[in-house]
Each structure stands twice: as structure tokens, then as C-alpha cells.
C-alpha positions as a Markdown table, in Angstrom:
| # | Residue | x | y | z |
|---|---|---|---|---|
| 1 | Met | -0.2 | 0.0 | 0.3 |
| 2 | His | 1.7 | 3.3 | -1.0 |
| 3 | Glu | -1.2 | 5.3 | -0.9 |
| 4 | Ile | -3.9 | 6.8 | 1.9 |
| 5 | Lys | -6.6 | 9.5 | 2.1 |
| 6 | Leu | -6.4 | 12.6 | 4.3 |
| 7 | Gly | -9.8 | 14.3 | 4.4 |
| 8 | Asp | -9.9 | 15.4 | 0.7 |
| 9 | Val | -6.7 | 15.1 | -0.1 |
| 10 | Thr | -5.0 | 11.4 | -1.8 |
| 11 | Val | -1.5 | 11.1 | -0.6 |
| 12 | Thr | 1.0 | 8.8 | -2.7 |
| 13 | Arg | 4.2 | 8.0 | -2.4 |
| 14 | Val | 6.6 | 7.2 | -4.8 |
| 15 | Glu | 10.0 | 6.2 | -4.0 |
| 16 | Glu | 13.3 | 6.9 | -5.8 |
| 17 | Ile | 15.4 | 4.8 | -4.0 |
| 18 | His | 16.4 | 4.0 | -0.3 |
| 19 | Gly | 19.4 | 2.2 | 1.5 |
| 20 | Pro | 22.3 | 3.4 | 3.3 |
| 21 | Ile | 23.5 | 6.6 | 3.0 |
| 22 | Met | 26.3 | 7.2 | 6.0 |
| 23 | Pro | 27.7 | 6.1 | 9.3 |
| 24 | Ala | 25.5 | 7.4 | 12.5 |
| 25 | Arg | 28.1 | 9.1 | 13.7 |
| 26 | Asp | 29.2 | 11.3 | 10.6 |
| 27 | Phe | 25.2 | 12.0 | 10.0 |
| 28 | Phe | 24.6 | 13.3 | 13.5 |
| 29 | Pro | 27.7 | 13.8 | 15.0 |
| 30 | Thr | 26.3 | 15.2 | 18.3 |
| 31 | Ile | 23.8 | 11.8 | 19.2 |
| 32 | Pro | 25.5 | 10.0 | 22.0 |
| 33 | Glu | 26.8 | 7.0 | 20.2 |
| 34 | Glu | 24.8 | 4.8 | 23.3 |
| 35 | Ala | 21.5 | 6.3 | 21.7 |
| 36 | Trp | 21.9 | 4.3 | 18.7 |
| 37 | Gln | 22.5 | 0.9 | 20.7 |
| 38 | Glu | 19.7 | 1.7 | 23.3 |
| 39 | His | 16.9 | 2.3 | 20.6 |
| 40 | Arg | 18.0 | -0.5 | 17.9 |
| 41 | Asp | 14.5 | -1.7 | 18.4 |
| 42 | Leu | 13.2 | 1.3 | 16.9 |
| 43 | Leu | 15.8 | 1.8 | 14.4 |
| 44 | Val | 16.7 | -1.6 | 12.9 |
| 45 | Pro | 16.5 | -2.6 | 10.0 |
| 46 | Asp | 14.5 | 0.5 | 8.1 |
| 47 | His | 16.5 | 3.2 | 9.5 |
| 48 | Leu | 19.8 | 1.6 | 10.8 |
| 49 | Ser | 22.0 | -1.3 | 9.3 |
| 50 | Ser | 22.0 | -4.0 | 11.9 |
| 51 | Asp | 25.8 | -4.8 | 11.9 |
| 52 | Asp | 27.7 | -1.3 | 11.1 |
| 53 | Asp | 25.6 | 1.5 | 12.5 |
| 54 | Val | 25.0 | 2.8 | 9.1 |
| 55 | Val | 21.5 | 5.3 | 8.5 |
| 56 | His | 19.0 | 4.3 | 6.4 |
| 57 | Val | 16.8 | 6.8 | 4.3 |
| 58 | Ala | 14.5 | 6.7 | 1.1 |
| 59 | Met | 14.6 | 9.9 | -1.5 |
| 60 | Gln | 10.6 | 10.1 | -2.3 |
| 61 | Thr | 7.7 | 12.3 | -3.7 |
| 62 | Trp | 4.5 | 12.6 | -2.2 |
| 63 | Val | 2.2 | 13.3 | -4.6 |
| 64 | Leu | -0.9 | 14.8 | -3.7 |
| 65 | Arg | -4.3 | 15.1 | -5.4 |
| 66 | Ser | -6.3 | 17.9 | -3.7 |
| 67 | Glu | -8.9 | 19.9 | -5.3 |
| 68 | Gly | -8.3 | 18.9 | -9.0 |
| 69 | Arg | -4.9 | 19.2 | -9.1 |
| 70 | Thr | -1.7 | 17.3 | -9.0 |
| 71 | Ile | 0.7 | 18.4 | -6.5 |
| 72 | Leu | 4.2 | 16.7 | -5.9 |
| 73 | Ile | 6.7 | 17.3 | -3.1 |
| 74 | Asp | 10.4 | 17.0 | -3.6 |
| 75 | Thr | 12.0 | 15.5 | -6.4 |
| 76 | Gly | 14.6 | 13.5 | -5.4 |
| 77 | Ile | 18.2 | 13.5 | -7.2 |
| 78 | Gly | 17.4 | 13.1 | -10.6 |
| 79 | Asn | 19.3 | 10.8 | -13.3 |
| 80 | Asp | 22.5 | 11.9 | -15.7 |
| 81 | Lys | 23.2 | 14.7 | -12.9 |
| 82 | Asn | 26.8 | 15.8 | -12.4 |
| 83 | Arg | 27.0 | 14.9 | -8.5 |
| 84 | Pro | 31.1 | 14.4 | -8.3 |
| 85 | Ala | 30.6 | 15.1 | -4.0 |
| 86 | Val | 28.0 | 12.1 | -4.0 |
| 87 | Glu | 29.6 | 8.9 | -5.6 |
| 88 | Pro | 26.5 | 6.9 | -5.4 |
| 89 | Trp | 24.5 | 9.8 | -7.0 |
| 90 | His | 26.5 | 10.7 | -9.5 |
| 91 | Arg | 25.0 | 10.3 | -12.9 |
| 92 | Gln | 22.8 | 7.6 | -11.5 |
| 93 | Gln | 20.1 | 5.6 | -13.8 |
| 94 | Leu | 16.6 | 5.1 | -12.0 |
| 95 | Asp | 13.1 | 4.6 | -13.3 |
| 96 | Tyr | 11.6 | 7.6 | -11.0 |
| 97 | Leu | 9.4 | 8.4 | -13.9 |
| 98 | Gly | 8.0 | 4.8 | -14.6 |
| 99 | Arg | 7.2 | 4.8 | -10.9 |
| 100 | Leu | 5.0 | 7.9 | -11.1 |
| 101 | Ala | 3.7 | 6.2 | -14.0 |
| 102 | Val | 2.3 | 3.5 | -11.7 |
| 103 | Ala | 0.7 | 5.8 | -9.3 |
| 104 | Gly | -0.9 | 7.3 | -12.3 |
| 105 | Val | 1.0 | 10.6 | -12.9 |
| 106 | Gln | 2.6 | 11.4 | -16.3 |
| 107 | Pro | 4.9 | 14.9 | -16.4 |
| 108 | Glu | 2.3 | 16.7 | -18.2 |
| 109 | Asp | -0.3 | 15.9 | -15.7 |
| 110 | Val | 1.9 | 17.7 | -12.8 |
| 111 | Asp | 0.2 | 21.1 | -11.7 |
| 112 | Val | 2.3 | 22.4 | -9.1 |
| 113 | Val | 5.9 | 20.8 | -8.2 |
| 114 | Val | 6.9 | 21.7 | -4.5 |
| 115 | Asn | 10.8 | 21.8 | -3.8 |
| 116 | Thr | 10.8 | 22.3 | 0.3 |
| 117 | His | 14.4 | 23.8 | -0.2 |
| 118 | Leu | 17.2 | 23.5 | -2.7 |
| 119 | His | 19.8 | 20.6 | -1.7 |
| 120 | Leu | 20.1 | 18.5 | -4.7 |
| 121 | Asp | 18.0 | 15.5 | -2.9 |
| 122 | His | 15.1 | 17.6 | -2.8 |
| 123 | Val | 15.1 | 19.2 | -7.0 |
| 124 | Gly | 16.8 | 16.5 | -9.3 |
| 125 | Trp | 13.9 | 15.3 | -11.3 |
| 126 | Asn | 13.0 | 19.1 | -11.4 |
| 127 | Thr | 14.6 | 18.7 | -15.0 |
| 128 | Arg | 16.1 | 15.9 | -17.1 |
| 129 | Leu | 18.3 | 15.6 | -20.2 |
| 130 | Val | 16.9 | 15.6 | -23.1 |
| 131 | Glu | 19.6 | 16.0 | -26.6 |
| 132 | Asp | 22.2 | 17.3 | -24.1 |
| 133 | Glu | 19.7 | 20.3 | -22.4 |
| 134 | Trp | 18.5 | 19.9 | -19.1 |
| 135 | Val | 14.6 | 20.8 | -19.5 |
| 136 | Pro | 11.8 | 21.0 | -17.2 |
| 137 | Thr | 10.6 | 17.3 | -16.5 |
| 138 | Phe | 7.0 | 18.6 | -15.8 |
| 139 | Pro | 5.9 | 21.1 | -18.3 |
| 140 | Asn | 2.9 | 22.2 | -17.4 |
| 141 | Ala | 3.5 | 22.8 | -13.7 |
| 142 | Thr | 4.5 | 25.6 | -11.6 |
| 143 | Tyr | 7.6 | 25.3 | -9.2 |
| 144 | Leu | 6.9 | 26.5 | -5.9 |
| 145 | Met | 10.5 | 27.4 | -4.5 |
| 146 | Pro | 11.3 | 29.3 | -1.3 |
| 147 | Ala | 13.2 | 33.0 | -2.5 |
| 148 | Ala | 15.5 | 32.3 | 0.3 |
| 149 | Asp | 17.1 | 29.3 | -0.6 |
| 150 | Phe | 17.1 | 30.4 | -4.3 |
| 151 | His | 19.2 | 33.3 | -3.6 |
| 152 | His | 21.4 | 31.5 | -1.0 |
| 153 | Trp | 22.4 | 28.5 | -3.6 |
| 154 | Asn | 22.7 | 30.7 | -6.4 |
| 155 | Pro | 26.8 | 30.4 | -6.7 |
| 156 | Glu | 26.6 | 33.9 | -8.5 |
| 157 | Asn | 25.5 | 34.9 | -4.5 |
| 158 | Asn | 27.6 | 31.8 | -2.7 |
| 159 | Pro | 30.9 | 31.1 | -4.1 |
| 160 | Gly | 31.1 | 28.5 | -1.2 |
| 161 | Ile | 28.9 | 26.2 | -3.3 |
| 162 | Ser | 32.0 | 24.8 | -5.5 |
| 163 | Gly | 33.6 | 21.6 | -4.2 |
| 164 | Ser | 30.0 | 21.1 | -1.9 |
| 165 | Ile | 27.5 | 18.7 | -2.0 |
| 166 | Asn | 25.1 | 20.7 | -3.5 |
| 167 | Glu | 27.8 | 21.8 | -6.5 |
| 168 | Tyr | 25.8 | 22.0 | -10.3 |
| 169 | Ala | 22.6 | 21.3 | -8.4 |
| 170 | Phe | 21.6 | 24.8 | -8.9 |
| 171 | Glu | 22.6 | 25.2 | -12.7 |
| 172 | Asp | 20.8 | 21.9 | -13.8 |
| 173 | Ser | 18.1 | 21.4 | -11.4 |
| 174 | Ile | 16.9 | 24.9 | -10.6 |
| 175 | Thr | 18.2 | 27.5 | -13.6 |
| 176 | Pro | 16.8 | 25.5 | -16.7 |
| 177 | Val | 12.9 | 25.8 | -14.6 |
| 178 | His | 13.2 | 29.2 | -14.1 |
| 179 | Ala | 14.6 | 30.4 | -17.1 |
| 180 | Ala | 11.4 | 28.4 | -18.8 |
| 181 | Gly | 9.4 | 30.7 | -16.7 |
| 182 | Gln | 7.9 | 28.4 | -14.3 |
| 183 | Val | 9.5 | 29.1 | -10.9 |
| 184 | His | 7.4 | 31.1 | -8.4 |
| 185 | Leu | 9.3 | 32.6 | -5.5 |
| 186 | Trp | 7.8 | 32.6 | -1.8 |
| 187 | Glu | 8.5 | 33.9 | 1.5 |
| 188 | Asp | 7.1 | 32.9 | 4.9 |
| 189 | Ser | 4.1 | 31.2 | 3.8 |
| 190 | Tyr | 2.3 | 30.4 | 1.0 |
| 191 | Val | -1.5 | 29.1 | 0.8 |
| 192 | Ile | -1.8 | 26.3 | -2.0 |
| 193 | Asp | -5.0 | 25.5 | -2.0 |
| 194 | Gly | -7.9 | 25.3 | 0.7 |
| 195 | Asn | -6.2 | 22.0 | 2.4 |
| 196 | Leu | -2.5 | 23.1 | 1.7 |
| 197 | Arg | -0.3 | 25.8 | 3.1 |
| 198 | Leu | 3.3 | 26.1 | 2.9 |
| 199 | Glu | 5.1 | 27.6 | 5.9 |
| 200 | Ala | 8.4 | 28.6 | 6.8 |
| 201 | Ala | 10.8 | 26.5 | 8.7 |
| 202 | Pro | 14.3 | 27.9 | 8.3 |
| 203 | Gly | 17.6 | 25.9 | 10.2 |
| 204 | His | 18.0 | 22.8 | 7.5 |
| 205 | Thr | 18.8 | 25.9 | 5.1 |
| 206 | Pro | 17.6 | 29.3 | 5.0 |
| 207 | Gly | 14.1 | 29.0 | 3.1 |
| 208 | His | 13.4 | 25.8 | 4.4 |
| 209 | Ala | 9.8 | 24.9 | 4.4 |
| 210 | Val | 7.3 | 22.3 | 5.5 |
| 211 | Ile | 4.0 | 21.8 | 4.2 |
| 212 | Lys | 0.6 | 21.5 | 6.6 |
| 213 | Leu | -2.1 | 20.0 | 5.5 |
| 214 | Glu | -5.8 | 20.2 | 7.1 |
| 215 | Ser | -8.7 | 18.8 | 5.6 |
| 216 | Ser | -12.4 | 17.6 | 6.8 |
| 217 | Gly | -10.7 | 16.9 | 9.9 |
| 218 | Asp | -6.9 | 15.8 | 9.4 |
| 219 | Arg | -4.0 | 17.1 | 9.8 |
| 220 | Ala | -0.4 | 16.6 | 8.4 |
| 221 | Leu | 2.8 | 18.0 | 8.2 |
| 222 | Phe | 4.8 | 17.3 | 5.8 |
| 223 | Ala | 8.0 | 17.7 | 7.4 |
| 224 | Ala | 10.9 | 18.0 | 4.7 |
| 225 | Asp | 14.2 | 17.6 | 6.4 |
| 226 | Ile | 13.4 | 18.6 | 10.1 |
| 227 | Ile | 13.8 | 15.3 | 10.8 |
| 228 | His | 15.4 | 12.2 | 9.0 |
| 229 | Thr | 15.6 | 9.5 | 11.6 |
| 230 | Pro | 13.0 | 8.4 | 14.4 |
| 231 | Leu | 15.9 | 8.7 | 16.8 |
| 232 | Gln | 15.6 | 12.5 | 16.5 |
| 233 | Leu | 12.2 | 12.4 | 18.6 |
| 234 | Arg | 13.8 | 11.3 | 21.3 |
| 235 | His | 17.0 | 13.6 | 21.1 |
| 236 | His | 15.5 | 16.5 | 19.5 |
| 237 | His | 18.3 | 18.9 | 20.2 |
| 238 | His | 20.1 | 17.2 | 17.8 |
| 239 | Gly | 20.3 | 17.7 | 13.9 |
| 240 | Ser | 22.3 | 16.5 | 11.0 |
| 241 | Cys | 25.5 | 17.2 | 9.7 |
| 242 | Phe | 23.7 | 19.0 | 6.8 |
| 243 | Cys | 22.1 | 21.8 | 9.0 |
| 244 | Glu | 23.2 | 25.1 | 8.0 |
| 245 | Asp | 22.5 | 26.9 | 11.5 |
| 246 | Pro | 21.8 | 23.8 | 13.8 |
| 247 | Val | 20.6 | 26.6 | 16.4 |
| 248 | Gln | 17.6 | 27.5 | 14.7 |
| 249 | Ala | 16.6 | 24.2 | 13.0 |
| 250 | Arg | 16.2 | 23.1 | 16.3 |
| 251 | Ala | 14.4 | 25.4 | 17.3 |
| 252 | Thr | 12.3 | 24.9 | 14.2 |
| 253 | Arg | 12.1 | 21.0 | 14.9 |
| 254 | Arg | 10.9 | 21.7 | 18.2 |
| 255 | Arg | 8.1 | 23.9 | 17.5 |
| 256 | Leu | 6.8 | 21.6 | 14.5 |
| 257 | Leu | 6.9 | 18.1 | 16.7 |
| 258 | Asp | 4.9 | 20.1 | 19.1 |
| 259 | Trp | 2.6 | 21.1 | 17.0 |
| 260 | Ala | 2.1 | 17.5 | 15.3 |
| 261 | Ala | 1.9 | 16.0 | 18.6 |
| 262 | Asp | -0.6 | 18.3 | 19.9 |
| 263 | Thr | -3.1 | 18.4 | 16.8 |
| 264 | Thr | -2.8 | 14.3 | 15.9 |
| 265 | Ala | -1.2 | 15.5 | 13.1 |
| 266 | Leu | 0.4 | 12.6 | 10.7 |
| 267 | Val | 4.1 | 13.5 | 10.3 |
| 268 | Leu | 5.7 | 12.8 | 6.6 |
| 269 | Pro | 9.4 | 13.3 | 6.8 |
| 270 | Ala | 11.1 | 13.5 | 3.0 |
| 271 | His | 13.8 | 10.6 | 4.1 |
| 272 | Phe | 12.1 | 8.2 | 6.4 |
| 273 | Ser | 12.5 | 4.7 | 4.7 |
| 274 | Gly | 10.1 | 1.5 | 6.0 |
| 275 | Arg | 6.8 | 2.9 | 6.4 |
| 276 | Ser | 7.7 | 6.5 | 5.9 |
| 277 | Ala | 5.4 | 8.6 | 7.9 |
| 278 | Leu | 3.8 | 8.4 | 11.5 |
| 279 | Glu | 1.9 | 10.1 | 14.3 |
| 280 | Ile | 3.6 | 11.1 | 17.4 |
| 281 | Glu | 3.4 | 11.8 | 21.0 |
| 282 | Arg | 4.9 | 13.6 | 23.8 |
| 283 | Arg | 6.8 | 11.4 | 26.0 |
| 284 | Ala | 8.3 | 13.5 | 29.1 |
| 285 | Glu | 10.4 | 16.0 | 27.6 |
| 286 | Ser | 10.9 | 14.4 | 24.5 |
| 287 | Tyr | 8.4 | 12.4 | 21.5 |
| 288 | Ala | 7.5 | 9.1 | 20.5 |
| 289 | Val | 6.4 | 7.0 | 17.8 |
| 290 | Arg | 2.4 | 6.8 | 18.5 |
| 291 | Glu | 1.5 | 5.1 | 15.2 |
| 292 | Trp | 3.0 | 4.2 | 12.0 |
| 293 | Ala | 1.0 | 5.1 | 8.9 |
| 294 | Pro | -0.3 | 2.4 | 6.9 |
| 295 | Phe | 2.1 | 2.5 | 4.2 |
| 296 | Ser | 3.8 | -0.6 | 2.8 |
| 297 | Arg | 7.5 | -0.8 | 4.3 |
| 298 | Tyr | 9.0 | -0.8 | 0.6 |
């Protein structure tokens, strides 16, 4: 099962790839090593390797059908992309568009693409290579991008991108869509429709955002990268090594997890593998899994 209904919105998970990504101590350098051992029953095998403590994640798109439109949240790594800093993602070849088709979505059907932020693993399928030229994958879509990230990741404004994991991502996955006139830059908040609203959630990146769903009594938080592993529910003060502003990211994470726990909202992080989404509850000064969503594990 890869599809659920939340109020009047249908939510479909389309996975690009999942599996091990990097050692826990590198991904989350401030989480005590003993915490990974203490909570292995929560983490293994979907979120942590059983033998070498390597974190597992998924690259996936949430496909929303709301008010007659098809909306994609994040677009993964992409094919053919020059990614020298991340060898497994370098010029990869995956049948992501075939998986979208299985979910009933052709590129021409997409009305809105939401890039929650502009890290390379959230924008890759914004474009595809056609006769040696990067063109928008979704020709009829408006691409919603946070203005703060658009300016931050533009190499003209940030020479430090050279040699980083985000090198080349702006040129091959952002610029072509912007040149085609399909980008809408937003700040603070943005109403997508009567069920969905974008909200700034900075820290992981300057423009990092989440989507809140409120429809017919159901609530959900498409949480992007405020959290990468279930262990951060118990250790919410700790962020990943990829957070641009760890202090701000920590405050954002606490604010949004509080909202999800208090409203019984389904939390759908960008990168949880396994069942991918969950309801949470308060547990002393932290949080715990209340219930996993009924998605299939893979």
C-alpha cells in the first residue's frame, strides 16, 4: 500500500531509491553513540543497518491530489546529474518516471511542484536531460521554491558552493526551470489551496519549508528535513551534519513536532524509509512513535 486518504486529499508515496547512506556518527555527530544502541528496536532494519550502524534513508516524492490538481512534494536526486561529491548519486539511472506512471502520474499531468528546499536530493527530477539540454520534467507545472534558498544556493551569490555536495545542482535543476518561466518564489508562507499551506521552517537551510495539510478534520505535516531519523524524536536537540544553522533548526524542529503531537497530525518526513510516516506523542521532554502510517515498508 503506497496511498492513503487524508480528508479530501489523496497522498501517494513514490520512492526513487532507499538504503544506507552514511555512518550514524557522521550524519548526526552530536547524538551519543550509546543512543543508537539503546533504541535499536526502533531503528533496525528500516532506519539503521544491524551490523555497521549506517543510517538508512529514502528519496521519495509525496504525490498529492487536492482540489482537482496534482501536486508533487520534492523530486529526489534525478538521473544523469553531475554529482562528484556524492559518488552513488553521480549520473545515476533510475526509473523514477516509471514509478510515477505506476502511481497514475505522467509529467504533463503535474500542476504544482513544491521544492521544500533546494538541496540536491530534493530538486533532481525538476529537470531531465533531452539531447544534452536540461529541460523541465513537468512542462505544465508551477514550481514553488523558497526565495531564501533560491538566493542562497545561487553560485553567483555563494561561491562556497564550489566543491560542496550542492555543486552543480542550481545550474542543472533550478536555472532551467527558472529560465522557462515556471518558478514562483515565495516567502514566509504560501497558500497552495484550501487544504494545503506552505510554511517557512528555516534552519536546515535558510529557506527550508514544510507543508501543513488540514482537511475535513485530518491534519498532516509534510516535514521535509526537520527530522531524518526516528531517533531524533527522543533526541530532538540534535540535528544532522547538513543543517546550515543548527540552533535555528533545533527550534524549528521543536515547534513543529509540538504542533504535530498536539494536533495528532500525521508526520511525513522527506527521508524516512520503511513505513515512511507516523503519528507522534509527547514522552516526558521528548517524543515517541504513537503509530506508523499504513504504508507498505517498500
